[in-house]
LUMMAR-775461 format. One record per atom (N, C-alpha, C): x, y, z. Coordinates in steps of 0.001 Angstrom, whole numbers, plus 500000, padded with zeros to 6 digits. Example, Ala and Ser with C-alpha at 12.3 -4.5 7.8 and 13.67 -1.06 7.14 Angstrom:
BEGIN
513190494310507800/512300495500507800/513200496700507800/512850497750507080/513670498940507140/512900500030507870/
This chain:
BEGIN
517247545414537300/518402544705536575/518426543369537020/518448543180538297/518559541907539024/517495540937538456/516215541488538317/515087540663537806/515458540150536379/515959541121535570/516268540689534200/517434539614534165/518357539705535000/519429538657534978/518915537398535487/517994537464536384/517352536160536901/516627535506535880/515842536238535041/515090535650533924/516006535047532899/517070535801532718/517962535163531655/518713533801532133/519000533784533513/519480532611533992/518381531464534081/517148531783534421/515956530853534277/515903530212532905/515916531119531940/515914530604530533/516972529749530281/518186530129530663/519304529297530339/519208527961530908/518787527866532319/518658526597532930/517662525711532127/516502526365531798/515478525623531119/516018525035529783/516768525810529083/517284525344527811/518136524203528007/518953524210529113/519899523107529411/518968521882529681/517991521979530542/517184520889530824/516515520324529706/516007521154528837/515315520622527532/516344519917526748/517434520415526463/518529519859525731/518935518579526233/519085518389527565/519442517172528091/518258516137527964/517025516572528117/515902515646527880/515834515083526564/516100515963525552/516101515693524072/517119514608523788/518314514784524336/519411513840524202/519209512545524733/518670512660525928/518272511326526774/517167510562526108/516216511242525572/515150510526524827/515683509812523592/516456510686522867/516891510097521578/518006509014521811/518586509000523038/519655508007523327/518919506677523494/517716506563523719/516984505408523751/516496504815522492/516612505600521519/516167505168520177/517364504209519564/516892503267518639/517840502380518018/518730503056517141/518082504068516388/518879504817515415/519817505689516064/521068505782515592/522011506735516104/522437507681515194/522334508905515436/522771509961514382/523235511187515229/524233511987514448/524785513053515102/523810514277515341/523839514823516520/522970515898516910/523897516964517241/523818518213516597/524643519429516863/523802520471517107/524094521302517977/523274522492518419/524144523702517974/523257524841517887/524052526073517489/523186527311517835/523791528303518188/522942529540518478/522869530502517287/523324530076516138/523101530818514927/521507530921514677/521135531999513985/519724532329513938/519335531748512661/520183531494511620/519665531082510244/520805530163509613/520386529704508377/521251528806507669/522555529437507278/522346530718506694/523516531365506070/524504531869507189/523971532178508415/524777532478509507/525714531366509944/525219530094509865/526061528985510215/527119528775509147/526830528936507801/527833528766506760/528831529821506943/528521531014507296/529428532059507493/530363531901508676/529952531007509606/530711530855510813/531829529859510518/531665529037509560/532639528007509268/533182528123507852/533884529234507446/534365529381506085/535246528350505597/535938527705506466/536929526725506057/536217525490505488/534878525204505866/534150524127505369/533140524533504256/532451525692504491/531312526029503648/531351527375502948/532538527963502787/532636529348502226/532098529208500729/532472528127499964/532122527922498647/530547527795498445/530013526943499308/528422526817499222/527713528285499506/528501529003500448/527888530381500732/528041531197499528/529051531064498825/529326531992497613/528265531503496550/527948530211496428/526997529730495455/525584530386495828/525340530301497171/524062530807497603/523805532335497176/525070533007497621/524999534591497229/524914534675495695/525528534017494920/525459534144493436/524072533765492981/523384532862493613/522017532516493158/521018533412493557/521221534270494442/520209535327494941/519336534797495886/519720533696496562/518753533035497618/519146533390499085/520115534192499184/520573534579500553/519515535101501395/518705535873500668/517679536588501497/516594535678502219/515976534673501472/515082533712502242/515862532761503067/517063532253502607/517754531305503501/518336531946504774/518228533380504956/518643534115506028/517419534641506905/516267534311506321/515007534821507020/514352533665507749/513259533943508325/512422532949509088/511835532031508177/511769530689508487/511217529758507630/511633528338508303/511143527248507509/511672525899507831/512178525322506581/513496525004506699/514131524407505488/515051523366506000/515373522414505059/516541521415505297/517572521733504135/518723521951504461/519799522240503419/520723521006503598/520990520348502411/521959519474502244/523338520175501769/524138520477502549/525321521351502060/526524520625501913/527230520724500654/528452520054500480/529487520852501090/530531520276501428/531772521033501984/532556521606500948/533528522344501246/534416522981500193/535029522014499219/535464520879499692/536068519889498877/535230519355497894/533861519004498273/533005518555497418/532640519467496400/532500520802496705/532135521836495807/533279522050494698/534571521991495243/535714522074494320/535730520946493409/535435519709493729/535436518544492872/534233518707491858/533190519215492319/532053519469491406/532396520469490258/532841521420490727/533305522627489791/534225522144488785/535165521280489124/536092520637488346/535543519811487227/534584519034487596/533764518217486730/533091518904485718/532668520226486021/531927521029485146/532843521871484298/534333521686484454/535261522428483722/535360523855484193/535014524132485490/534936525575486001/536044525508487049/536633526750487285/537689526936488316/537237527585489503/536090528314489513/535648528967490660/534080529253490606/533536529556491734/532083529798491830/531732530918490859/532591531827490709/532280532979489819/532054532509488374/532527531461487959/532337530846486689/531033530399486364/530137530124487436/528855529644487307/527993530733486823/527049530365486045/525943531354485720/524927531426486860/524137532455486921/523270532649487959/522280531468487918/521868531120486826/520864530075486767/521515528717487101/522679528508486854/523312527306487337/523429527252488899/523742528415489380/523882528475490868/522526528397491524/521512528788490944/520115528735491490/519686527255491385/519932526584490334/519526525250490246/520196524259491252/521632524572491514/522402523779492471/521775524064493850/521469525281494158/521007525538495573/519637524843495665/518747525086494813/517301524565494913/517326523006495000/518272522351494350/518268520930494396/518821520479495765/519430521268496519/519799520847497887/519003521369499025/517741521939498734/516957522517499774/515618521784499645/515121521379500992/513600520871501066/512863522088501814/511764522209501467/510910523286502096/510222522879503457/511080522115504144/510633521671505557/511795521091506281/511695520968507657/512757520500508431/512651518927508463/513728518345507962/513629516862507864/514913516271508569/514714515743509769/515991515303510492/516138513723509973/517276513249510212/517502511889509681/516746510736510257/516059511063511289/515102509915511794/513910509937510975/513653510853510096/512589510802509102/513029510262507808/514347509855507525/514695509331506421/514124507902506231/513999507549504971/513526506136504720/514559505576503596/514349504246503351/515200503616502437/514505503902501018/514666505025500568/513896505535499340/513735506886499247/512757507431498464/512610508952498290/512156509640499586/512501510686499790/512021511600500897/510597512041500518/509670512207501472/508421512623501215/508377514011500595/509207514955501106/509185516266500611/510008516347499389/509613517091498333/510377517376497121/511221518524497128/512265518673496533/513343519613496583/512742520871495881/513252522096496293/512732523266495507/513142523266494071/513986522321493742/514356522245492208/513234521568491509/512425520665492232/511354519952491700/511641518334491428/512681517871491998/512844516456491892/513000515942493294/512859514608493529/512945513888494856/514380513527495083/514676513519496363/515943512932496825/515667511676497356/516582510684497196/516581509319497879/517612509165498956/517157508504499885/518218508352501074/518237506792501308/519384506554501863/519646504983502260/520709504978503190/521231503769503375/522340503700504349/523472502813503715/524701503064504143/525847502375503690/526677502020504961/527449500838504929/528313500439505890/529659500339505469/530577501062506088/532016501179505798/532864500877507027/533525499770506987/534248499451508184/533492499210509495/532239498806509416/531550498521510452/530684499678510910/530943500935510248/530229502144510625/529111502437509598/527829502690509978/526739503092509177/526688504379509010/526275504811507677/526179506273507497/525009506365506496/524338507577506473/523354507889505686/523978508314504359/523274507987503272/523664508298501880/522530508858501096/522872509986500354/521779510579499573/521991510453498168/520941510113497300/521070509798495887/522122508811495437/522340507826496312/523297506732496092/524714507290495901/525055508478496347/526278509209496014/526920509961497328/526100510894497880/526676511786498822/526488511180500158/527613510958500922/527449510506502381/527336511669503226/526405511446504166/526290512641505302/527354512483506225/528127513443506530/529312513437507287/528863514050508698/527909514934508649/527300515479509793/525940515790509741/525083515454510628/523731515545510378/522974516297511528/521736516752511148/520722517421512106/521367518606512858/522078519440512107/522535520586512688/521332521670512758/520850521837513903/519626522648514045/520046524175514082/519339525005513159/519633526412513221/518375527107513258/518269528450513293/517030529074513615/515895528902512603/516239528547511316/515235528377510317/515352527112509658/515854525986510371/515784524642509813/516815523796510224/517221522775509415/518204521764509697/519205521777508671/520497521492508928/521508521257507963/522086519922508003/522301519330506899/523103518021506722/524320518296505881/525470517936506402/526712518126505568/526873516771504766/527275517042503529/527487515896502521/528857516061501906/529304514901501487/530642514913500957/530719514949499311/529453515040498702/529451515241497173/528299516270496995/528408516928495828/527425517766495409/526247516802494647/525076517111495069/523889516292494463/523597516885493070/523539515874492063/523332516181490735/521935515847490337/521016516683489892/519694516440489466/519771515682488022/518780514897487881/518656514163486666/518179515189485510/518812515112484327/518587515944483301/517725515302482218/517956513905482045/517156513279481019/515848512841481366/514904512864480489/513508512367480742/513576510879480730/512539510292481185/512356508886481151/512571508278479768/512036508888478721/512239508476477418/513650508461476939/514296509682477187/515807509804476804/516669508873477632/516341508754478874/517129507764479788/517085506469479329/515999505855478874/515786504494478305/516555504355477083/516399505428476144/516998505432474843/518564505487474909/518978506062476021/520532506165476081/521149504917476557/520287504074477106/520825502794477661/520725501737476657/521748501007476241/521712499982475186/521015498712475816/520743498658477109/520125497422477662/518652497427477162/518001498610476688/516676498640476495/516210499046475084/516944498521474138/516628498774472653/515240498365472353/514856497130472783/513419496624472475/512400497698473029/512671498013474340/511690498841475027/511626500310474367/512780500789473994/512836502060473333/512098502054472039/512278501067471228/511486501019469957/509930500810470257/509630500063471268/508190499771471605/507445501137472025/508323501818472869/507887503127473453/507568504118472247/508416504015471251/508272505072470099/507086504580469306/506908503256468981/505840502863468136/504452502930468762/504356502906470104/503124503059470797/502763504449471181/503716505305470950/503346506833471310/503916507107472752/504249506176473551/504617506471474953/505905507226475114/506699507129474049/507973507778473983/507655509257474269/506778509820473490/506457511242473488/506016511625474848/505154510887475465/504478511228476668/505478511098477923/506513510312477691/507606510133478655/508815511117478363/508627511862477373/509674512753477105/509266514194477388/508300514480478142/507847515814478398/508511516320479705/509105517470479776/509674518043480936/508578518328481926/508927518073483137/507882518241484205/507354519651484262/508230520659483912/507825521991484028/506603522312482991/506680521539481982/505724521806480933/504325521254481213/504228520441482202/502972519514482630/502303520571483714/501212521127483235/500356521953484220/499864521274485389/499341519959485122/498691519180486013/499859518552486915/500015519137488142/501198518608488985/501043517179489371/499916516504489238/499849515246489644/500348514281488583/500549514862487284/500959514130486190/502366514383485779/503030515105486610/504501515580486306/505440514474486356/505167513388487184/506135512262487391/505428510921487008/506212510055486313/505592508734486141/506621507715486400/506232506537486497/507069505347486850/507003504312485688/508219503932485257/508195503094484159/509048501719484552/508370500599484257/509094499343484630/509557498648483417/510778498489483292/511494498055482055/511838496548481944/511936496005480838/512400494808480468/513643494910479718/514771494397480044/516005494327479231/515914493473477826/516839493914477110/516776493192475775/517087491681476099/518070491416477033/518481490095477436/517258489237478001/516511489988478868/515268489244479472/514308488894478335/514085489688477423/513118489443476380/513642488345475398/514930488433475150/515451487324474330/515436485973475098/515766485967476384/515542484713477058/514140484228477086/513226485096476847/511764484653476891/511363484237475500/512316484164474562/511993483725473241/511859484792472197/512181486032472319/512059487074471334/513433487402470872/513833486738469798/515263486936469332/515377488222468776/514340488959468302/514458490268467685/513289491054468119/513516492360467939/512308493201468323/511103492830467442/511360492598466201/510229492265465341/509420491156465866/510052489983466453/509334488925466906/508421489354468164/509057490093468947/508324490753470093/507052491582469773/507259492364468693/506201493156468189/505090492281467562/505505491387466822/504531490530466174/503529489618467181/504271489333468265/503570488599469361/502351489407470003/502658490699470012/501505491534470737/500713492490469734/501406493099468784/500591493940467900/499861493294466814/498466493414467078/497581492497466153/496763493437465277/496665494660465568/495764495552464818/496449496159463731/497719496231463560/498526496918462599/498874498220462919/498450498819464123/498688500106464579/498978500099466127/500288500079466504/500596499929467900/500006501189468699/499716502258468092/499183503419468815/497668503224469086/497086502293468553/495628501959468842/495570501494470206/494656502029471016/494604501626472490/493959500271472657/493481499733471643/492980498364471722/493989497423471239/495255497883470803/496291497029470261/496999496419471425/497259495258471404/497841494621472561/499332494990472889/499997495542471901/501353496067472199/501170497375473003/500221498284472653/499846499510473366/499501499163474861/498729498121474898/498292497850476322/499441497117477041/500294496533476453/501496495850477116/502395496889477647/502738497985476812/503458499020477323/502715499826478363/501577500160478184/500704500913479184/500722500294480487/500794498935480422/500687498229481766/502093498345482445/503192498837481862/504338499093482582/504550500445482899/503596501354482791/503726502706483153/502441503076484257/502929503884485168/502012504336486090/502264505798486509/501272506480487045/501409507851487300/502097507925488665/502885509068488744/503602509270490124/504935508677490198/505759509169491127/507060508667491218/507125507622492418/507069506228491943/506926505064492726/508346504466492917/508965504679494048/510401504082494243/510099502661494923/511138501798495085/511006500616495591/510362500469497008/510732501346497844/510076501422499141/508493501534498942/508068502473498054/506809502626497780/506086501421497256/506784500585496309/506214499424495778/506072498478496967/506975498384497943/506865497478499026/505666497767499940/505435499008500146/504427499475501061/503022499524500551/502861499402499165/501509499484498579/501120498021497957/499891497743498087/499514496303497636/499329496239496081/499293497413495389/499150497430493994/499522498799493398/499978498577492067/500212499747491258/499240499919490158/498591501026490165/497639501177489204/498334501778487879/498134501059486707/498820501276485626/498090502153484530/498696502567483464/497947503326482466/497043502340481519/497237501057481682/496305500151480999/494961500315481812/493844500565481114/492554500797481585/492204499609482663/491979500021484034/491426498991484923/492356497924485198/493727498107484882/494548496920485065/495612497397486148/495919496518487128/496868496833488103/498073495823488117/499072496188488752/500149495244489089/500123495056490645/500100493713491008/500149493527492431/501541493413492944/501780493667494245/503119493769494697/503216492818495959/504384492362496192/504623491365497335/506175491624497641/506480491608499019/507809491703499528/508184490380500223/508932489539499579/509325488189500192/510705488070500407/511186488070501710/512576488082502129/513127489413501684/514022489461500770/514631490596500202/514188490926498660/513359490109498283/512850490253496909/511530491003496803/511426491792495748/510196492600495527/509651491834494231/508362491302494397/507709490541493434/506493491279492870/506372491137491698/505185491738490958/504308490592490423/502992490817490663/502016489823490152/502164488387490549/502628488217491847/502699486885492397/501596486765493305/500426486113492722/499136486110493270/498621484669493563/497786484572494607/496980483416494715/495588483502494162/495301482692493147/494074482709492524/493394481350492461/492208481372492977/491534480081493126/492396478900493636/493093479374494811/493855478386495550/495273478031494900/495536478681493805/496920478263493098/497697479581493235/499010479422493637/499971480568493517/500458480704492210/500228481857491571/500873482215490170/502198482933490484/503356482289489979/504631482906490164/504636484412489519/505348485235490290/505462486493489797/506809486821489197/507041488072488927/508444488400488420/509108489376489459/510409489210489478/511209489879490536/511833491184489912/511707492269490701/512550493570490321/513887493364490507/514719493796489497/516128493785489613/516557495114490219/516772494948491570/517160496155492260/518434496881491833/519384496087491190/520591496699490771/520335497693489592/519158497600488901/518846498638487913/517586499182488017/517239499463489287/516016500085489783/516295501448490499/515159502090490868/515262503344491525/516243504312490663/516055504369489422/516769505251488544/515970506496488264/516457507574488845/515694508792488739/515858509377487337/514856509886486831/514889510726485570/514325512050485931/514351512983484962/513831514359485177/512410514362485437/511693513387484913/510225513380485057/509620512119485674/510559511311486431/510051510149487015/511025509243487533/510828507915487587/511713506950488083/511532505562487278/512533504920487051/512418503696486257/512925502473487091/512371501219486916/512911500072487420/513030499041486355/513699497969486701/513776496772485871/513423495526486412/512732494701485690/512297493261486103/513133492321485426/513376491129486204/514169490167485654/513690489325484496/512280489265484350/511559488568483329/510477489386482849/510083489143481539/508814489921481048/507660489615481718/506626490433481923/505290490200482391/504447490979481577/503094490655481570/501988491225480778/500748491195481565/499644491672481036/498451491718481554/497900490343481756/497458489921482942/496885488523483144/495292488572482715/495115487758481659/493711487623481221/493112486548482089/492016486979482895/491378485897483761/489944486019483342/489310484899483577/487767484830483407/487148484976484850/486172485782484977/485424486104486259/484800484829486721/485227484489488039/484653483235488636/484181483474489999/483369482733490613/482950482889491924/483910482636492946/483940483490493998/484938483321495159/484102483049496411/484282481918497026/483720481523498287/484580481699499333/484636482801500012/485605483333500937/485315482826502421/486141482012503048/485923481680504457/486760482750505296/486109483597505933/486801484835506573/487918484332507549/487816483060508038/488804482597508928/490007482035508286/489976481950506937/491181481416506275/492174482610506014/492940483005506956/493845484093506997/495266483544507056/496152484218506324/497654483678506345/498188483596507734/498009484525508748/498547484469510030/497973483290510821/496706483162510570/496038482029511263/496431480669510848/496723480534509438/497107479177509085/498437478699509651/499176479669510138/500495479148510792/500302478711512268/499084478966512860/498839478683514106/498395477207514331/499091476442515158/498610474981515198/497166474787515697/496696475867516297/495210475750516767/494206475851515551/494722476446514469/493890476698513404/493249475389512740/491896475297512893/491146474151512342/491754472813512848/492106472866514174/492628471608514868/491422470816515359/491970469621515883/490905468564516318/490127469066517603/490687470021518265/489978470339519535/489463471889519341/488495472247520097/487937473631520103/489001474561520633/489215475743519870/490144476742520444/489749478028519874/490390479142520438/490135480495519988/491622481078519816/491580481994518875/492834482772518613/492490484281518516/493045485095519361/492638486599519335/492962487223518043/491957488029517699/492150488790516263/492803490229516620/493008490585517864/493844491904518149/494462491638519469/495491492408519634/496184492381520814/497134493704521005/497202494202522082/498002495406522523/497493496551521505/496201496593521479/495454497651520627/495681497568519091/496102496550518587/496342496394517113/495729495061516682/495334495096515442/494876493809514791/496020492848514573/495756491631514833/496850490597514678/496855490090513332/496005490441512315/495853489965511090/496051491120510088/496946490932509066/497170491968508032/495834492137507171/494946491261507135/493796491275506382/492638491574507069/492676492019508345/491536492488509074/491835493793509712/490979494742509623/491087495955510189/489838496353511054/490033496924512158/488881497535513065/488928498996513009/487798499619513244/487833501117513023/488670501946514057/488848501375515285/489832501967516207/490200500830517352/491003500012516862/491336498933517895/491959499287519175/492465500550519264/493081500977520374/491992501246521560/490846501338521116/489641501608522122/488864500490522478/489148499360521766/488326498192521991/488633497549523394/487532497129524073/487830496582525344/488285495046525224/489425494906525999/490041493552525892/489160492389526149/488307492655527078/487278491639527533/486293491269526474/486100492038525488/485090491721524515/485706490654523615/484787490070522738/485294489018521894/485735489509520471/486838489226520088/487466489522518696/488374488303518534/487703487137518009/488460485965518059/488163485185516738/489148484319516381/488933483199515468/488476482089516371/487523481399516003/487105480312516766/486911478951515828/487476477840516250/487292476586515787/486361475685516718/485394475182516107/484457474503517009/484008473180516404/484849472084516534/484524470777516036/483291470258516836/482299469701516215/481183469031516868/480227470044517602/480268471288517217/479299472302517794/478004472001517175/476958472592517912/475751472413517494/475442473223516048/475907474399516058/475804475315514824/476976474821513919/476546474680512619/477537474063511664/478166475114510721/479357475429510963/480087476481510192/480955475765509198/481067476466507937/482050476113506908/483469475730507660/483976474504507503/485232474230507899/485383474251509393/484225474321510199/484140474332511636/484879475568512264/484832476617511469/485462477930512091/484710479114511621/484969480326512558/484188481508512241/484907482599512914/484541483739512709/484932484989513528/483924485311514474/484322485516515787/483438485757516826/483759487266517328/482837488217517051/483259489636517288/482145490292518118/482693491312518720/481807492183519635/481639493443518824/480477493669518118/480228494868517326/478950495593517881/479027496976517773/478007497796518209/478424499275518114/477550500108518416/477753501745518327/478630502080519600/478650501255520628/479442501710521853/480988501771521319/481657502766521784/483084502933521412/483971501712521734/483526500942522916/484326499880523309/484030498564522434/483212498754521528/483015497624520501/483428498189519184/483593497054518341/484004497568516935/482882498090516227/482885499272515696/481749499923515084/481794499437513583/482844499002513093/483040498494511710/484282497617511732/484231496627510852/485387495785510598/485532495671509002/486811495588508728/487094495437507183/487925494188507055/487533493532506014/488315492247505807/488671492259504288/490008491926504169/490627492000502691/490254490680502014/489578490904500824/489230489732500012/490187488990499283/489980487770498804/490850487060497933/490861487838496603/491673487431495692/491709488088494326/490377487938493648/489942489116493215/488609489227492503/488814489746491070/488438488958490088/488579489341488611/487519490450488503/487958491562487772/486917492682487548/485719492230486827/484517492746487402/483273492454486899/482177492669488019/480939492224487760/479816492518488640/479616491256489504/479503491384490736/479248490291491604/478087490608492641/477347489596492859/476458489640494089/477263489243495305/477264489983496329/477908489649497558/476997489185498593/477415487994499170/476587487335500159/477276487305501521/476740487756502583/477375487776503854/476641486459504530/477590485551504976/477149484226505562/477439484317507058/476402484190507819/476468484418509317/475796483415510056/475886483370511317/475075482666512164/474232483511513006/472866483301513042/471934484272513640/472008484189515103/471634485422515615/471442485598517083/470613486720517419/469794486579518380/468847487793518627/469489488921519253/470809488824519645/471561489997520158/472602490429519268/472562489953518003/473603490331516930/473252491774516461/474211492416515782/474005493695515238/473339493653513821/473000494994513471/472469495180512060/473527495837511402/473956495434510264/475101495845509482/474779496318508005/475580497062507511/475578497410506135/476998497132505597/477098496639504267/478432496316503607/478646497388502639/480061497489502562/480659498424501547/481850497818500948/482224498109499769/483436497743499147/484491498913498900/485683498654499434/486773499737499283/486262501006499747/485675501104500929/485243502263501660/486461503154501827/486332504541501379/487374505421501556/488466505137500649/488339504428499636/489371504130498677/488904504390497330/489819504414496327/489157504460494896/488200503404494685/487124503717493945/486106502789493587/485248502335494670/485062503187495794/484165502881496853/482710502638496347/482067501633497029/480659501256496769/480017500948498080/478781501444498285/478038501051499467/476957500253499079/476784499049499601/475780498103499053/474443498421499812/473308498211499119/472092498724499503/471351497931500682/471553496637500677/470771495747501515/471360495669503100/470333495919503958/470716495781505410/470895494224505816/471947494105506505/472248492751507060/471858492678508559/470632492281508787/470231492105510206/470493490675510644/471582490571511369/472011489255511772/471215488611512908/469939489443513367/469075488935514111/468036488029513240/468129488026511929/467170487323511096/467800486009510838/466958484911510912/467193483545510543/466498483250509258/466796482030508596/466151481658507451/464664481657507595/464223481366508952/462833481383509235/462082482732509060/462873483757509110/462258485103508864/462544485619507520/462965484789506552/463372485162505241/462066485078504209/461034484859504699/459866484775503794/459237483417503656/459905482465504338/459288481133504483/459459480672506004/458695479783506328/458640479209507673/460037478514507954/460396478639509314/461557477911509670/461453476510509549/460336475983509571/460048474414509394/460246473905508008/460214474898507017/460505474466505682/461728475042504941/462401475898505710/463496476640505100/464626475827504620/464645474459505090/465838473687504623/465381472715503422/464043472988503015/463695472123501862/464005472902500504/464446472138499428/464680472700498173/463623473534497590/462357473281497882/461266474095497367/461345475462497982/461888475688499143/462063477016499643/463074477957498958/464011477211498246/465103478135497764/464719479249496883/463902479103495913/463560480187494967/463044481476495792/462043481064496679/461385482171497542/462498482955498393/463383482194499103/464411482858499727/465312483700498910/465638483217497722/466561484070496846/465927485177496345/464617485254496287/463875486294495796/463872487475496946/463827487004498151/463927487907499278/465214488235499762/466285487795499003/467700488067499256/468312487316500327/467788486050500570/468332485168501571/468770483806500782/469655483015501371/469875481703500800/470427480815501954/470283479468501780/470890478546502508/472244478151501962/473329478363502666/474622477967502106/475363476769502584/474797476235503716/475348474954504284/474667473725503634/475407472725503341/474712471586502608/473956470645503618/473010469824503053/472435468778503784/473209467552503841/473908467515505029/474865466444505188/474693465905506687/475454464790506923/475013463878508115/475279464713509398/476058465716509349/476327466386510658/475179467101511234/474196467365510356/472857467947510896/471818466910511379/472229465638511452/471315464577511788/470598464951513162/471470465460514145/470785465719515463/469882467030515417/469794467734514321/469164468951514351/467941468876513449/467743467678512905/466508467591511987/465399466713512551/464103467115512350/463054466221512630/462419465632511182/462844464504510799/462422464090509520/463145464921508445/462483465645507652/463004466484506677/463064467915507046/462720468138508310/462628469549508839/463538469816509931/464121471078509895/465129471374511046/464465471719512259/465145471626513380/464610472065514621/465081473605514737/464169474504514909/464417475882514788/465481476316515912/466493476980515570/467491477615516362/468700476722516592/468785475470515983/469814474610516265/470400474313514936/469914474528513780/470496473863512583/470422474832511391/469467474409510441/469482475015509135/469053476554509107/468176476798510048/467593478253509869/468523479302510441/469493478847511293/470375479750511878/471579480211511176/471998479211510030/472964479562509163/472415480210508035/472882481620507940/472087482435506937/473065482939505826/472717482925504664/473318483644503615/472410484930503291/472941486165503541/472265487402503282/472827488212502050/472062488531501068/472558489335499938/472714490724500384/473989491208500328/474246492611500655/474009493574499512/474176493040498338/473905493814497185/474795493456496080/474843494197494983/475653493902493854/476783494877493747/478051494520493461/479176495405493421/479878495214491992/480181496425491400/480875496404490198/482409496510490351/483159495448490452/484646495532490834/485274495947489561/486105497126489663/486555497628488503/488043497207488155/488699496741489112/490084496321488899/490293494743489441/490996493977488804/491396492716489230/492397492860490338/492026492473491464/492810492818492686/492162492218493948/492820492250495071/492155492027496386/491659493437496830/490417493299497315/489680494560497749/489382494349499153/488842495514499797/488367495533501179/486854495586501286/486360494720501991/484762494763502297/484658495204503751/483758496159503941/483504496717505291/482078496397505796/482090496049506964/480737495856507663/480589496735508703/479619497582508565/479353498799509485/478089498565510298/478129498821511724/476950498826512413/476135499955512019/474854499716511765/473829500845511371/472669500921512314/472403500000513207/471337500152514113/471977500197515525/471519501184516282/471979501539517695/471327500673518696/470228500005518377/469466499139519191/469979497759519342/470863497454518310/471202495986518252/472712495900518602/473156494710518706/474567494476519014/474815494522520420/474049494162521369/474189494189522755/475178493317523503/475724492405522738/476617491400523305/477588490881522295/478341489976522716/479504489411521811/478885488309520934/478033488691520062/477334487735519185/477352487994517764/478429488507517170/478413488723515744/479391487599515236/478626486572514526/479350485482514200/479331485368512705/480548485546512165/480698485701510587/481379484375510019/480841483856509101/481474482554508603/482066482701507200/481330483106506339/481844483271504910/481365484558504238/481941484853503142/481473485903502273/481600485352500805/480395485379500231/480479484880498843/480489486074497718/481355485955496770/481410486865495690/481017485969494406/479791486254493841/479353485327492810/478967486262491660/479570486037490456/479105486731489287/477614486831489137/477146488032488765/475710488248488656/474963487153487905/475598486563486798/474869485705485942/475233484117486367/475785483926487373/476097482583487942/475200482040488924/475127480845489227/474292480168490203/474537480774491564/473577481343492101/473703482052493435/473390481052494632/472787479795494224/472384478932495360/473501477830495700/474181477530494612/475223476365494740/476549476997494297/477706476305494841/477636475066495750/477280475518497119/477115474326497947/476913474563499262/478125473866500172/478159474149501450/479353473797502101/479114473025503382/480160472475504006/479963471538505143/481158471894506212/481005471157507247/482015471429508355/483421470958507993/483498470057506945/484918469685506490/485418470635505456/484578471691504978/485012472604504023/484801472157502573/484253470855502511/483760470270501178/482848471100500566/482793471244499225/481755472012498390/480880470883497856/479580471168497929/478548470212497265/477930471057496153/478003470511494837/477479471296493735/475931470906493635/475292471645492755/473994471337492572/473608469959492160/472668469324492764/472335467904492386/471921467818491061/
């Protein structure tokens, strides 16, 4: 008997220590939230314990027939309204008591307040929760500030008055309003709002009204149960010059049949619809929205507090985008979510053009005074186990050795002549302390087929690489040619003594090599007459054809360079200068480049 009492005491002491540790750790976090503990074994037991607050919710659970599983083992999150909230809800439905609810009404109410997982407030985001309710719709969470006190709010309505009540089979959050699921489909929701009469008519004429009017339960493919619709109000379309719906239709519908998938009005509307429930936080966190218009995307950008669509830099020119009107966005429907933009937008028709990408031209680097300065300088590409550039990724930066080179380098007056005098100096190899692959985000590429050239500076200790586009993402392509950075132009099928001469260009191209730096005065010290000095000038600046990629969507993409030869890459000598994306039917040999960044076209 003494032994048993001792064990009980030990367990009690341990629980106190663990509880203290949990509170102490969470006290260090910036987020403050209520933490309550209970020795109840389940959700229903907790509700029974406090009938003055939750007796009506318990009655609804009993009437719904869900008491059994909410009283059994499992992992649930219950957003429970208090008695005052339930009374108000019943009154709004014209009912006097819980007994006036049908069983189905009670079931739906309970299911909309339950998540099939334990979700504490530290997992809340400003947007939809990752877990869907048992009812089949998502909940949105956010924050409000009243009198200097911040509180969590659910579905823009219900304030959480007590949070993170841990019970044996989950977590309970107390709310001051009953949550109401959306009952209208996206189509019906748009039609019911007089702001969107143009869009309602366009949805009907193109056939999208019908597809947006399907109840989610009727869609067997769960990936297609929810859709996102981006709307333009009548006032925005009128401000853009469309005085009537007829004028808007005539601008886009050219085939006489708006349901024809080649009709511009059909494409216009398809470009405003995407699969899945994409709330504004999802838009902010993703670089692009894949629309129902074939191979067309909407790019996204978060600037200050504004969410911008299709604000892109193309060929060095910033194209203004359109702003999401957040006051009329994140509107949940029974089968998706809708947003509004402040101005109309349509598919951008672009002509495929070459892109000559200097990998050292990165937004974060441009803000650094050392970037392309008058003096030699280096800027680290990763720090504290993370890449310092949003457009550059390493396979596992936390394992990279700090002493290795992962740098932007600017080198005025260096022997080797890089475009704009800068390049990436990387340590790559199969050793885990070196980068085994690097990914670089491209500039905007118009959809089409491109020959992709990796422009580098040769070194006998450099690695052997293979390139891929969007590896591990939709549209992944592995390019066929090996990029052996130990090869100079002198090993490209012509002698190093003649590799700088125009007569050598066709043969180098045939072998998948090219000279990408121009014949300019800065190479004077590396030439003997018309020929280069091997290892100091022309022959070490190499353009290597990685292969041809079929870019399916107009967007920024990721190009990955992966080490494929274990015998190479023994030192910090991976020197990458540029990547050229040239349409397959365009000139692959020109323009050429210089240390000033100037382009020289074909003579």
